[in-house]
SEFIZA-3560 file (N, C-alpha, C; in Angstrom, 3 decimals):
REM SEFIZA-3560
<numar><xx>0.814</xx><yy>-1.205</yy><zz>0.000</zz><atom>N</atom></numar>
<numar><xx>0.000</xx><yy>0.000</yy><zz>0.000</zz><atom>CA</atom></numar>
<numar><xx>0.855</xx><yy>1.266</yy><zz>0.000</zz><atom>C</atom></numar>
<numar><xx>1.880</xx><yy>1.384</yy><zz>0.847</zz><atom>N</atom></numar>
<numar><xx>2.695</xx><yy>2.599</yy><zz>0.815</zz><atom>CA</atom></numar>
<numar><xx>3.393</xx><yy>2.802</yy><zz>-0.533</zz><atom>C</atom></numar>
<numar><xx>3.708</xx><yy>1.723</yy><zz>-1.226</zz><atom>N</atom></numar>
<numar><xx>4.349</xx><yy>1.826</yy><zz>-2.535</zz><atom>CA</atom></numar>
<numar><xx>3.427</xx><yy>2.508</yy><zz>-3.545</zz><atom>C</atom></numar>
<numar><xx>2.135</xx><yy>2.232</yy><zz>-3.451</zz><atom>N</atom></numar>
<numar><xx>1.164</xx><yy>2.851</yy><zz>-4.346</zz><atom>CA</atom></numar>
<numar><xx>1.088</xx><yy>4.354</yy><zz>-4.079</zz><atom>C</atom></numar>
<numar><xx>1.092</xx><yy>4.750</yy><zz>-2.835</zz><atom>N</atom></numar>
<numar><xx>1.041</xx><yy>6.166</yy><zz>-2.468</zz><atom>CA</atom></numar>
<numar><xx>2.291</xx><yy>6.886</yy><zz>-2.971</zz><atom>C</atom></numar>
<numar><xx>3.442</xx><yy>6.277</yy><zz>-2.807</zz><atom>N</atom></numar>
<numar><xx>4.687</xx><yy>6.870</yy><zz>-3.289</zz><atom>CA</atom></numar>
<numar><xx>4.645</xx><yy>6.997</yy><zz>-4.808</zz><atom>C</atom></numar>
<numar><xx>4.153</xx><yy>5.966</yy><zz>-5.486</zz><atom>N</atom></numar>
<numar><xx>4.057</xx><yy>5.990</yy><zz>-6.939</zz><atom>CA</atom></numar>
<numar><xx>3.149</xx><yy>7.130</yy><zz>-7.417</zz><atom>C</atom></numar>
<numar><xx>2.000</xx><yy>7.302</yy><zz>-6.767</zz><atom>N</atom></numar>
<numar><xx>1.069</xx><yy>8.372</yy><zz>-7.131</zz><atom>CA</atom></numar>
<numar><xx>1.708</xx><yy>9.737</yy><zz>-6.880</zz><atom>C</atom></numar>
<numar><xx>2.406</xx><yy>9.889</yy><zz>-5.773</zz><atom>N</atom></numar>
<numar><xx>3.080</xx><yy>11.155</yy><zz>-5.492</zz><atom>CA</atom></numar>
<numar><xx>4.174</xx><yy>11.449</yy><zz>-6.522</zz><atom>C</atom></numar>
<numar><xx>4.933</xx><yy>10.432</yy><zz>-6.899</zz><atom>N</atom></numar>
<numar><xx>5.966</xx><yy>10.625</yy><zz>-7.920</zz><atom>CA</atom></numar>
<numar><xx>5.359</xx><yy>11.022</yy><zz>-9.262</zz><atom>C</atom></numar>
<numar><xx>4.241</xx><yy>10.445</yy><zz>-9.612</zz><atom>N</atom></numar>
<numar><xx>3.563</xx><yy>10.805</yy><zz>-10.862</zz><atom>CA</atom></numar>
<numar><xx>3.056</xx><yy>12.248</yy><zz>-10.812</zz><atom>C</atom></numar>
<numar><xx>2.535</xx><yy>12.656</yy><zz>-9.670</zz><atom>N</atom></numar>
<numar><xx>2.060</xx><yy>14.031</yy><zz>-9.525</zz><atom>CA</atom></numar>
<numar><xx>3.213</xx><yy>15.022</yy><zz>-9.642</zz><atom>C</atom></numar>
<numar><xx>4.341</xx><yy>14.719</yy><zz>-9.021</zz><atom>N</atom></numar>
<numar><xx>5.515</xx><yy>15.591</yy><zz>-9.106</zz><atom>CA</atom></numar>
<numar><xx>6.029</xx><yy>15.637</yy><zz>-10.540</zz><atom>C</atom></numar>
<numar><xx>6.075</xx><yy>14.503</yy><zz>-11.215</zz><atom>N</atom></numar>
<numar><xx>6.527</xx><yy>14.465</yy><zz>-12.608</zz><atom>CA</atom></numar>
<numar><xx>5.596</xx><yy>15.289</yy><zz>-13.499</zz><atom>C</atom></numar>
<numar><xx>4.298</xx><yy>15.172</yy><zz>-13.294</zz><atom>N</atom></numar>
<numar><xx>3.332</xx><yy>15.966</yy><zz>-14.045</zz><atom>CA</atom></numar>
<numar><xx>3.587</xx><yy>17.454</yy><zz>-13.838</zz><atom>C</atom></numar>
<numar><xx>3.786</xx><yy>17.853</yy><zz>-12.601</zz><atom>N</atom></numar>
<numar><xx>4.035</xx><yy>19.251</yy><zz>-12.281</zz><atom>CA</atom></numar>
<numar><xx>5.307</xx><yy>19.749</yy><zz>-12.956</zz><atom>C</atom></numar>
<numar><xx>6.390</xx><yy>19.006</yy><zz>-12.840</zz><atom>N</atom></numar>
<numar><xx>7.675</xx><yy>19.448</yy><zz>-13.367</zz><atom>CA</atom></numar>
<numar><xx>7.747</xx><yy>19.412</yy><zz>-14.893</zz><atom>C</atom></numar>
<numar><xx>7.116</xx><yy>18.432</yy><zz>-15.505</zz><atom>N</atom></numar>
<numar><xx>7.235</xx><yy>18.274</yy><zz>-16.947</zz><atom>CA</atom></numar>
<numar><xx>6.163</xx><yy>18.999</yy><zz>-17.754</zz><atom>C</atom></numar>
<numar><xx>5.000</xx><yy>19.209</yy><zz>-17.179</zz><atom>N</atom></numar>
<numar><xx>3.913</xx><yy>19.812</yy><zz>-17.944</zz><atom>CA</atom></numar>
<numar><xx>3.436</xx><yy>21.155</yy><zz>-17.400</zz><atom>C</atom></numar>
<numar><xx>3.093</xx><yy>21.191</yy><zz>-16.155</zz><atom>N</atom></numar>
<numar><xx>2.463</xx><yy>22.371</yy><zz>-15.591</zz><atom>CA</atom></numar>
<numar><xx>3.420</xx><yy>23.561</yy><zz>-15.505</zz><atom>C</atom></numar>
<numar><xx>4.589</xx><yy>23.368</yy><zz>-14.955</zz><atom>N</atom></numar>
<numar><xx>5.532</xx><yy>24.467</yy><zz>-14.752</zz><atom>CA</atom></numar>
<numar><xx>6.026</xx><yy>25.086</yy><zz>-16.067</zz><atom>C</atom></numar>
<numar><xx>6.425</xx><yy>24.298</yy><zz>-17.082</zz><atom>N</atom></numar>
<numar><xx>6.827</xx><yy>24.914</yy><zz>-18.350</zz><atom>CA</atom></numar>
<numar><xx>5.688</xx><yy>25.700</yy><zz>-19.012</zz><atom>C</atom></numar>
<numar><xx>4.470</xx><yy>25.206</yy><zz>-18.901</zz><atom>N</atom></numar>
<numar><xx>3.334</xx><yy>25.923</yy><zz>-19.480</zz><atom>CA</atom></numar>
<numar><xx>3.130</xx><yy>27.256</yy><zz>-18.773</zz><atom>C</atom></numar>
<numar><xx>3.292</xx><yy>27.290</yy><zz>-17.473</zz><atom>N</atom></numar>
<numar><xx>3.157</xx><yy>28.544</yy><zz>-16.732</zz><atom>CA</atom></numar>
<numar><xx>4.229</xx><yy>29.540</yy><zz>-17.154</zz><atom>C</atom></numar>
<numar><xx>5.446</xx><yy>29.054</yy><zz>-17.400</zz><atom>N</atom></numar>
<numar><xx>6.527</xx><yy>29.937</yy><zz>-17.880</zz><atom>CA</atom></numar>
<numar><xx>6.194</xx><yy>30.512</yy><zz>-19.242</zz><atom>C</atom></numar>
<numar><xx>5.685</xx><yy>29.672</yy><zz>-20.148</zz><atom>N</atom></numar>
<numar><xx>5.313</xx><yy>30.157</yy><zz>-21.483</zz><atom>CA</atom></numar>
<numar><xx>4.215</xx><yy>31.209</yy><zz>-21.388</zz><atom>C</atom></numar>
<numar><xx>3.225</xx><yy>30.970</yy><zz>-20.568</zz><atom>N</atom></numar>
<numar><xx>2.137</xx><yy>31.935</yy><zz>-20.400</zz><atom>CA</atom></numar>
<numar><xx>2.647</xx><yy>33.253</yy><zz>-19.832</zz><atom>C</atom></numar>
<numar><xx>3.590</xx><yy>33.176</yy><zz>-18.915</zz><atom>N</atom></numar>
<numar><xx>4.188</xx><yy>34.380</yy><zz>-18.342</zz><atom>CA</atom></numar>
<numar><xx>4.940</xx><yy>35.172</yy><zz>-19.409</zz><atom>C</atom></numar>
<numar><xx>5.660</xx><yy>34.467</yy><zz>-20.275</zz><atom>N</atom></numar>
<numar><xx>6.396</xx><yy>35.143</yy><zz>-21.334</zz><atom>CA</atom></numar>
<numar><xx>5.446</xx><yy>35.807</yy><zz>-22.328</zz><atom>C</atom></numar>
<numar><xx>4.326</xx><yy>35.148</yy><zz>-22.652</zz><atom>N</atom></numar>
<numar><xx>3.345</xx><yy>35.720</yy><zz>-23.565</zz><atom>CA</atom></numar>
<numar><xx>2.725</xx><yy>36.971</yy><zz>-22.958</zz><atom>C</atom></numar>
<numar><xx>2.359</xx><yy>36.912</yy><zz>-21.679</zz><atom>N</atom></numar>
<numar><xx>1.788</xx><yy>38.089</yy><zz>-21.012</zz><atom>CA</atom></numar>
<numar><xx>2.776</xx><yy>39.244</yy><zz>-21.005</zz><atom>C</atom></numar>
<numar><xx>4.039</xx><yy>38.949</yy><zz>-20.765</zz><atom>N</atom></numar>
<numar><xx>5.075</xx><yy>39.973</yy><zz>-20.760</zz><atom>CA</atom></numar>
<numar><xx>5.210</xx><yy>40.607</yy><zz>-22.143</zz><atom>C</atom></numar>
<numar><xx>5.242</xx><yy>39.783</yy><zz>-23.187</zz><atom>N</atom></numar>
<numar><xx>5.351</xx><yy>40.307</yy><zz>-24.548</zz><atom>CA</atom></numar>
<numar><xx>4.156</xx><yy>41.183</yy><zz>-24.880</zz><atom>C</atom></numar>
<numar><xx>2.961</xx><yy>40.718</yy><zz>-24.566</zz><atom>N</atom></numar>
<numar><xx>1.751</xx><yy>41.475</yy><zz>-24.888</zz><atom>CA</atom></numar>
<numar><xx>1.721</xx><yy>42.826</yy><zz>-24.186</zz><atom>C</atom></numar>
<numar><xx>2.244</xx><yy>42.898</yy><zz>-22.978</zz><atom>N</atom></numar>
<numar><xx>2.229</xx><yy>44.171</yy><zz>-22.251</zz><atom>CA</atom></numar>
<numar><xx>3.291</xx><yy>45.133</yy><zz>-22.771</zz><atom>C</atom></numar>
<numar><xx>4.314</xx><yy>44.627</yy><zz>-23.455</zz><atom>N</atom></numar>
<numar><xx>5.389</xx><yy>45.483</yy><zz>-23.957</zz><atom>CA</atom></numar>
<numar><xx>5.168</xx><yy>45.950</yy><zz>-25.391</zz><atom>C</atom></numar>
<numar><xx>4.143</xx><yy>45.457</yy><zz>-26.072</zz><atom>N</atom></numar>
<numar><xx>3.912</xx><yy>45.848</yy><zz>-27.456</zz><atom>CA</atom></numar>
<numar><xx>3.549</xx><yy>47.320</yy><zz>-27.548</zz><atom>C</atom></numar>
<numar><xx>4.113</xx><yy>47.977</yy><zz>-28.559</zz><atom>N</atom></numar>
<numar><xx>3.823</xx><yy>49.389</yy><zz>-28.796</zz><atom>CA</atom></numar>
<numar><xx>3.677</xx><yy>49.624</yy><zz>-30.288</zz><atom>C</atom></numar>
<numar><xx>2.966</xx><yy>50.687</yy><zz>-30.633</zz><atom>N</atom></numar>
<numar><xx>2.848</xx><yy>51.063</yy><zz>-32.027</zz><atom>CA</atom></numar>
<numar><xx>4.240</xx><yy>51.410</yy><zz>-32.549</zz><atom>C</atom></numar>
<numar><xx>4.565</xx><yy>50.914</yy><zz>-33.743</zz><atom>N</atom></numar>
<numar><xx>5.875</xx><yy>51.155</yy><zz>-34.331</zz><atom>CA</atom></numar>
<numar><xx>6.859</xx><yy>50.015</yy><zz>-34.146</zz><atom>C</atom></numar>
<numar><xx>6.534</xx><yy>49.045</yy><zz>-33.277</zz><atom>N</atom></numar>
<numar><xx>7.412</xx><yy>47.882</yy><zz>-33.094</zz><atom>CA</atom></numar>
<numar><xx>7.432</xx><yy>47.035</yy><zz>-34.362</zz><atom>C</atom></numar>
<numar><xx>8.618</xx><yy>46.534</yy><zz>-34.720</zz><atom>N</atom></numar>
<numar><xx>8.727</xx><yy>45.517</yy><zz>-35.766</zz><atom>CA</atom></numar>
<numar><xx>8.464</xx><yy>44.182</yy><zz>-35.091</zz><atom>C</atom></numar>
<numar><xx>7.558</xx><yy>43.396</yy><zz>-35.674</zz><atom>N</atom></numar>
<numar><xx>7.149</xx><yy>42.147</yy><zz>-35.041</zz><atom>CA</atom></numar>
<numar><xx>7.173</xx><yy>40.998</yy><zz>-36.032</zz><atom>C</atom></numar>
<numar><xx>7.143</xx><yy>39.795</yy><zz>-35.483</zz><atom>N</atom></numar>
<numar><xx>7.002</xx><yy>38.558</yy><zz>-36.246</zz><atom>CA</atom></numar>
<numar><xx>5.785</xx><yy>37.844</yy><zz>-35.680</zz><atom>C</atom></numar>
<numar><xx>4.837</xx><yy>37.518</yy><zz>-36.551</zz><atom>N</atom></numar>
<numar><xx>3.645</xx><yy>36.819</yy><zz>-36.074</zz><atom>CA</atom></numar>
<numar><xx>3.950</xx><yy>35.340</yy><zz>-35.915</zz><atom>C</atom></numar>
<numar><xx>3.058</xx><yy>34.644</yy><zz>-35.245</zz><atom>N</atom></numar>
<numar><xx>3.253</xx><yy>33.210</yy><zz>-35.038</zz><atom>CA</atom></numar>
<numar><xx>3.165</xx><yy>32.434</yy><zz>-36.350</zz><atom>C</atom></numar>
<numar><xx>2.602</xx><yy>33.047</yy><zz>-37.390</zz><atom>N</atom></numar>
<numar><xx>2.530</xx><yy>32.388</yy><zz>-38.697</zz><atom>CA</atom></numar>
<numar><xx>3.700</xx><yy>32.764</yy><zz>-39.595</zz><atom>C</atom></numar>
<numar><xx>4.644</xx><yy>33.563</yy><zz>-39.083</zz><atom>N</atom></numar>
<numar><xx>5.858</xx><yy>33.870</yy><zz>-39.827</zz><atom>CA</atom></numar>
<numar><xx>5.818</xx><yy>35.131</yy><zz>-40.661</zz><atom>C</atom></numar>
<numar><xx>4.900</xx><yy>36.019</yy><zz>-40.409</zz><atom>N</atom></numar>
<numar><xx>4.797</xx><yy>37.258</yy><zz>-41.166</zz><atom>CA</atom></numar>
<numar><xx>5.508</xx><yy>38.376</yy><zz>-40.406</zz><atom>C</atom></numar>
<numar><xx>6.445</xx><yy>39.041</yy><zz>-41.090</zz><atom>N</atom></numar>
<numar><xx>7.142</xx><yy>40.195</yy><zz>-40.515</zz><atom>CA</atom></numar>
<numar><xx>6.370</xx><yy>41.453</yy><zz>-40.844</zz><atom>C</atom></numar>
<numar><xx>6.351</xx><yy>42.403</yy><zz>-39.913</zz><atom>N</atom></numar>
<numar><xx>5.683</xx><yy>43.668</yy><zz>-40.168</zz><atom>CA</atom></numar>
<numar><xx>5.919</xx><yy>44.651</yy><zz>-39.038</zz><atom>C</atom></numar>
<numar><xx>5.279</xx><yy>45.819</yy><zz>-39.178</zz><atom>N</atom></numar>
<numar><xx>5.390</xx><yy>46.883</yy><zz>-38.179</zz><atom>CA</atom></numar>
<numar><xx>3.983</xx><yy>47.219</yy><zz>-37.695</zz><atom>C</atom></numar>
<numar><xx>3.823</xx><yy>47.329</yy><zz>-36.387</zz><atom>N</atom></numar>
<numar><xx>2.520</xx><yy>47.647</yy><zz>-35.798</zz><atom>CA</atom></numar>
<numar><xx>2.173</xx><yy>49.097</yy><zz>-36.112</zz><atom>C</atom></numar>
<numar><xx>1.015</xx><yy>49.306</yy><zz>-36.766</zz><atom>N</atom></numar>
<numar><xx>0.554</xx><yy>50.660</yy><zz>-37.049</zz><atom>CA</atom></numar>
<numar><xx>-0.632</xx><yy>51.045</yy><zz>-36.166</zz><atom>C</atom></numar>
<numar><xx>-1.345</xx><yy>50.040</yy><zz>-35.637</zz><atom>N</atom></numar>
<numar><xx>-2.428</xx><yy>50.301</yy><zz>-34.685</zz><atom>CA</atom></numar>
<numar><xx>-2.497</xx><yy>49.117</yy><zz>-33.739</zz><atom>C</atom></numar>
<numar><xx>-2.668</xx><yy>49.428</yy><zz>-32.472</zz><atom>N</atom></numar>
<numar><xx>-2.708</xx><yy>48.376</yy><zz>-31.464</zz><atom>CA</atom></numar>
<numar><xx>-3.987</xx><yy>48.522</yy><zz>-30.656</zz><atom>C</atom></numar>
<numar><xx>-4.875</xx><yy>47.538</yy><zz>-30.797</zz><atom>N</atom></numar>
<numar><xx>-6.120</xx><yy>47.545</yy><zz>-30.047</zz><atom>CA</atom></numar>
<numar><xx>-6.022</xx><yy>46.617</yy><zz>-28.849</zz><atom>C</atom></numar>
<numar><xx>-7.110</xx><yy>46.480</yy><zz>-28.126</zz><atom>N</atom></numar>
<numar><xx>-7.117</xx><yy>45.611</yy><zz>-26.958</zz><atom>CA</atom></numar>
<numar><xx>-7.023</xx><yy>44.137</yy><zz>-27.356</zz><atom>C</atom></numar>
<numar><xx>-7.685</xx><yy>43.763</yy><zz>-28.462</zz><atom>N</atom></numar>
<numar><xx>-7.721</xx><yy>42.366</yy><zz>-28.882</zz><atom>CA</atom></numar>
<numar><xx>-7.076</xx><yy>42.109</yy><zz>-30.241</zz><atom>C</atom></numar>
<numar><xx>-6.788</xx><yy>43.179</yy><zz>-30.986</zz><atom>N</atom></numar>
<numar><xx>-6.234</xx><yy>43.005</yy><zz>-32.319</zz><atom>CA</atom></numar>
<numar><xx>-5.196</xx><yy>44.080</yy><zz>-32.609</zz><atom>C</atom></numar>
<numar><xx>-4.540</xx><yy>43.934</yy><zz>-33.764</zz><atom>N</atom></numar>
<numar><xx>-3.526</xx><yy>44.905</yy><zz>-34.177</zz><atom>CA</atom></numar>
<numar><xx>-3.528</xx><yy>44.987</yy><zz>-35.694</zz><atom>C</atom></numar>
<numar><xx>-3.195</xx><yy>46.162</yy><zz>-36.219</zz><atom>N</atom></numar>
<numar><xx>-2.988</xx><yy>46.331</yy><zz>-37.645</zz><atom>CA</atom></numar>
<numar><xx>-1.489</xx><yy>46.347</yy><zz>-37.868</zz><atom>C</atom></numar>
<numar><xx>-1.024</xx><yy>45.501</yy><zz>-38.787</zz><atom>N</atom></numar>
<numar><xx>0.406</xx><yy>45.363</yy><zz>-39.051</zz><atom>CA</atom></numar>
<numar><xx>0.656</xx><yy>45.680</yy><zz>-40.511</zz><atom>C</atom></numar>
<numar><xx>1.597</xx><yy>46.589</yy><zz>-40.750</zz><atom>N</atom></numar>
<numar><xx>1.993</xx><yy>46.931</yy><zz>-42.117</zz><atom>CA</atom></numar>
<numar><xx>3.072</xx><yy>45.940</yy><zz>-42.541</zz><atom>C</atom></numar>
<numar><xx>2.779</xx><yy>45.143</yy><zz>-43.566</zz><atom>N</atom></numar>
<numar><xx>3.712</xx><yy>44.115</yy><zz>-44.014</zz><atom>CA</atom></numar>
<numar><xx>4.480</xx><yy>44.546</yy><zz>-45.257</zz><atom>C</atom></numar>
<numar><xx>4.016</xx><yy>45.579</yy><zz>-45.919</zz><atom>N</atom></numar>
<numar><xx>4.689</xx><yy>46.183</yy><zz>-47.070</zz><atom>CA</atom></numar>
<numar><xx>4.150</xx><yy>47.608</yy><zz>-47.157</zz><atom>C</atom></numar>
<numar><xx>4.854</xx><yy>48.508</yy><zz>-47.823</zz><atom>N</atom></numar>
<numar><xx>4.343</xx><yy>49.876</yy><zz>-47.922</zz><atom>CA</atom></numar>
<numar><xx>2.924</xx><yy>49.902</yy><zz>-48.488</zz><atom>C</atom></numar>
<numar><xx>1.996</xx><yy>50.426</yy><zz>-47.699</zz><atom>N</atom></numar>
<numar><xx>0.605</xx><yy>50.517</yy><zz>-48.108</zz><atom>CA</atom></numar>
<numar><xx>-0.212</xx><yy>49.249</yy><zz>-47.921</zz><atom>C</atom></numar>
<numar><xx>0.379</xx><yy>48.177</yy><zz>-47.424</zz><atom>N</atom></numar>
<numar><xx>-0.337</xx><yy>46.916</yy><zz>-47.204</zz><atom>CA</atom></numar>
<numar><xx>-0.426</xx><yy>46.642</yy><zz>-45.710</zz><atom>C</atom></numar>
<numar><xx>-1.642</xx><yy>46.750</yy><zz>-45.186</zz><atom>N</atom></numar>
<numar><xx>-1.870</xx><yy>46.575</yy><zz>-43.751</zz><atom>CA</atom></numar>
<numar><xx>-2.816</xx><yy>45.400</yy><zz>-43.550</zz><atom>C</atom></numar>
<numar><xx>-2.458</xx><yy>44.511</yy><zz>-42.633</zz><atom>N</atom></numar>
<numar><xx>-3.328</xx><yy>43.393</yy><zz>-42.292</zz><atom>CA</atom></numar>
<numar><xx>-3.743</xx><yy>43.512</yy><zz>-40.832</zz><atom>C</atom></numar>
<numar><xx>-4.894</xx><yy>42.949</yy><zz>-40.525</zz><atom>N</atom></numar>
<numar><xx>-5.397</xx><yy>42.945</yy><zz>-39.153</zz><atom>CA</atom></numar>
<numar><xx>-5.200</xx><yy>41.548</yy><zz>-38.583</zz><atom>C</atom></numar>
<numar><xx>-4.565</xx><yy>41.468</yy><zz>-37.430</zz><atom>N</atom></numar>
<numar><xx>-4.311</xx><yy>40.177</yy><zz>-36.790</zz><atom>CA</atom></numar>
<numar><xx>-4.769</xx><yy>40.229</yy><zz>-35.339</zz><atom>C</atom></numar>
<numar><xx>-5.028</xx><yy>39.056</yy><zz>-34.785</zz><atom>N</atom></numar>
<numar><xx>-5.316</xx><yy>38.974</yy><zz>-33.363</zz><atom>CA</atom></numar>
<numar><xx>-4.057</xx><yy>39.329</yy><zz>-32.597</zz><atom>C</atom></numar>
<numar><xx>-4.196</xx><yy>40.032</yy><zz>-31.516</zz><atom>N</atom></numar>
<numar><xx>-3.033</xx><yy>40.453</yy><zz>-30.740</zz><atom>CA</atom></numar>
<numar><xx>-2.215</xx><yy>39.247</yy><zz>-30.262</zz><atom>C</atom></numar>
<numar><xx>-2.875</xx><yy>38.158</yy><zz>-29.961</zz><atom>N</atom></numar>
<numar><xx>-2.185</xx><yy>36.956</yy><zz>-29.522</zz><atom>CA</atom></numar>
<numar><xx>-1.374</xx><yy>36.285</yy><zz>-30.624</zz><atom>C</atom></numar>
<numar><xx>-1.588</xx><yy>36.676</yy><zz>-31.880</zz><atom>N</atom></numar>
<numar><xx>-0.845</xx><yy>36.096</yy><zz>-33.000</zz><atom>CA</atom></numar>
<numar><xx>0.533</xx><yy>36.738</yy><zz>-33.158</zz><atom>C</atom></numar>
<numar><xx>0.823</xx><yy>37.767</yy><zz>-32.387</zz><atom>N</atom></numar>
<numar><xx>2.143</xx><yy>38.383</yy><zz>-32.444</zz><atom>CA</atom></numar>
<numar><xx>3.073</xx><yy>37.543</yy><zz>-31.583</zz><atom>C</atom></numar>
<numar><xx>4.049</xx><yy>36.908</yy><zz>-32.229</zz><atom>N</atom></numar>
<numar><xx>4.914</xx><yy>35.953</yy><zz>-31.554</zz><atom>CA</atom></numar>
<numar><xx>6.133</xx><yy>36.558</yy><zz>-30.905</zz><atom>C</atom></numar>
<numar><xx>6.706</xx><yy>37.599</yy><zz>-31.527</zz><atom>N</atom></numar>
<numar><xx>7.886</xx><yy>38.220</yy><zz>-30.942</zz><atom>CA</atom></numar>
<numar><xx>8.115</xx><yy>39.598</yy><zz>-31.538</zz><atom>C</atom></numar>
<numar><xx>8.808</xx><yy>40.423</yy><zz>-30.783</zz><atom>N</atom></numar>
<numar><xx>9.240</xx><yy>41.727</yy><zz>-31.258</zz><atom>CA</atom></numar>
<numar><xx>10.620</xx><yy>41.532</yy><zz>-31.869</zz><atom>C</atom></numar>
<numar><xx>10.789</xx><yy>42.030</yy><zz>-33.085</zz><atom>N</atom></numar>
<numar><xx>12.053</xx><yy>41.887</yy><zz>-33.797</zz><atom>CA</atom></numar>
<numar><xx>12.894</xx><yy>43.124</yy><zz>-33.512</zz><atom>C</atom></numar>
<numar><xx>14.020</xx><yy>42.936</yy><zz>-32.849</zz><atom>N</atom></numar>
<numar><xx>14.890</xx><yy>44.065</yy><zz>-32.503</zz><atom>CA</atom></numar>
<numar><xx>15.738</xx><yy>44.494</yy><zz>-33.687</zz><atom>C</atom></numar>
<numar><xx>16.415</xx><yy>43.548</yy><zz>-34.313</zz><atom>N</atom></numar>
<numar><xx>17.258</xx><yy>43.811</yy><zz>-35.474</zz><atom>CA</atom></numar>
<numar><xx>16.691</xx><yy>43.000</yy><zz>-36.637</zz><atom>C</atom></numar>
<numar><xx>16.021</xx><yy>43.640</yy><zz>-37.595</zz><atom>N</atom></numar>
<numar><xx>15.384</xx><yy>42.878</yy><zz>-38.673</zz><atom>CA</atom></numar>
<numar><xx>16.347</xx><yy>41.956</yy><zz>-39.415</zz><atom>C</atom></numar>
<numar><xx>17.591</xx><yy>42.332</yy><zz>-39.634</zz><atom>N</atom></numar>
<numar><xx>18.544</xx><yy>41.505</yy><zz>-40.355</zz><atom>CA</atom></numar>
<numar><xx>18.951</xx><yy>40.262</yy><zz>-39.591</zz><atom>C</atom></numar>
<numar><xx>18.920</xx><yy>40.298</yy><zz>-38.278</zz><atom>N</atom></numar>
<numar><xx>19.348</xx><yy>39.158</yy><zz>-37.465</zz><atom>CA</atom></numar>
<numar><xx>18.426</xx><yy>37.968</yy><zz>-37.605</zz><atom>C</atom></numar>
<numar><xx>17.157</xx><yy>38.192</yy><zz>-37.844</zz><atom>N</atom></numar>
<numar><xx>16.183</xx><yy>37.111</yy><zz>-37.871</zz><atom>CA</atom></numar>
<numar><xx>16.365</xx><yy>36.186</yy><zz>-39.066</zz><atom>C</atom></numar>
<numar><xx>17.027</xx><yy>36.641</yy><zz>-40.119</zz><atom>N</atom></numar>
<numar><xx>17.172</xx><yy>35.825</yy><zz>-41.311</zz><atom>CA</atom></numar>
<numar><xx>18.397</xx><yy>34.923</yy><zz>-41.265</zz><atom>C</atom></numar>
<numar><xx>19.362</xx><yy>35.184</yy><zz>-40.400</zz><atom>N</atom></numar>
<numar><xx>20.574</xx><yy>34.380</yy><zz>-40.314</zz><atom>CA</atom></numar>
<numar><xx>20.370</xx><yy>33.239</yy><zz>-39.332</zz><atom>C</atom></numar>
<numar><xx>20.471</xx><yy>32.027</yy><zz>-39.826</zz><atom>N</atom></numar>
<numar><xx>20.342</xx><yy>30.864</yy><zz>-38.961</zz><atom>CA</atom></numar>
<numar><xx>21.678</xx><yy>30.633</yy><zz>-38.254</zz><atom>C</atom></numar>
<numar><xx>21.676</xx><yy>30.127</yy><zz>-37.029</zz><atom>N</atom></numar>
<numar><xx>22.929</xx><yy>29.862</yy><zz>-36.341</zz><atom>CA</atom></numar>
<numar><xx>23.798</xx><yy>28.902</yy><zz>-37.134</zz><atom>C</atom></numar>
<numar><xx>25.067</xx><yy>29.269</yy><zz>-37.300</zz><atom>N</atom></numar>
<numar><xx>26.003</xx><yy>28.422</yy><zz>-38.017</zz><atom>CA</atom></numar>
<numar><xx>25.945</xx><yy>28.562</yy><zz>-39.524</zz><atom>C</atom></numar>
<numar><xx>25.038</xx><yy>29.414</yy><zz>-40.014</zz><atom>N</atom></numar>
<numar><xx>24.904</xx><yy>29.585</yy><zz>-41.456</zz><atom>CA</atom></numar>
<numar><xx>25.991</xx><yy>30.519</yy><zz>-41.962</zz><atom>C</atom></numar>
<numar><xx>26.559</xx><yy>30.202</yy><zz>-43.121</zz><atom>N</atom></numar>
<numar><xx>27.604</xx><yy>31.032</yy><zz>-43.693</zz><atom>CA</atom></numar>
<numar><xx>27.000</xx><yy>32.339</yy><zz>-44.197</zz><atom>C</atom></numar>
<numar><xx>27.747</xx><yy>33.424</yy><zz>-44.042</zz><atom>N</atom></numar>
<numar><xx>27.324</xx><yy>34.719</yy><zz>-44.527</zz><atom>CA</atom></numar>
<numar><xx>28.341</xx><yy>35.238</yy><zz>-45.528</zz><atom>C</atom></numar>
<numar><xx>28.028</xx><yy>36.338</yy><zz>-46.193</zz><atom>N</atom></numar>
<numar><xx>28.949</xx><yy>36.885</yy><zz>-47.165</zz><atom>CA</atom></numar>
<numar><xx>30.255</xx><yy>37.333</yy><zz>-46.535</zz><atom>C</atom></numar>
<numar><xx>30.183</xx><yy>37.805</yy><zz>-45.302</zz><atom>N</atom></numar>
<numar><xx>31.377</xx><yy>38.315</yy><zz>-44.627</zz><atom>CA</atom></numar>
<numar><xx>32.306</xx><yy>37.178</yy><zz>-44.168</zz><atom>C</atom></numar>
<numar><xx>31.801</xx><yy>36.009</yy><zz>-44.031</zz><atom>N</atom></numar>
<numar><xx>32.688</xx><yy>34.982</yy><zz>-43.512</zz><atom>CA</atom></numar>
<numar><xx>32.161</xx><yy>33.653</yy><zz>-43.721</zz><atom>C</atom></numar>
//
């Protein structure tokens, strides 16, 4: 009987460490990103579209993806703020013209 209790406790701890805690970290990072978004930020959506925020609403955003081309996306679809647009295209370890 005590072995069963220990087994159940170990499964609960494993569930917490492997599933629950990483999900909470991801949610925290998403909340942090959403609170830092500002008009004019260069962003990358979760579907891989690069653009600049031209309007930021409570639930959605307008993103300019080319001069004169603006799309409306859900605010949650913004995956990251792009600090240096050129950096996002270079894969780690990929050869560049300079070297």
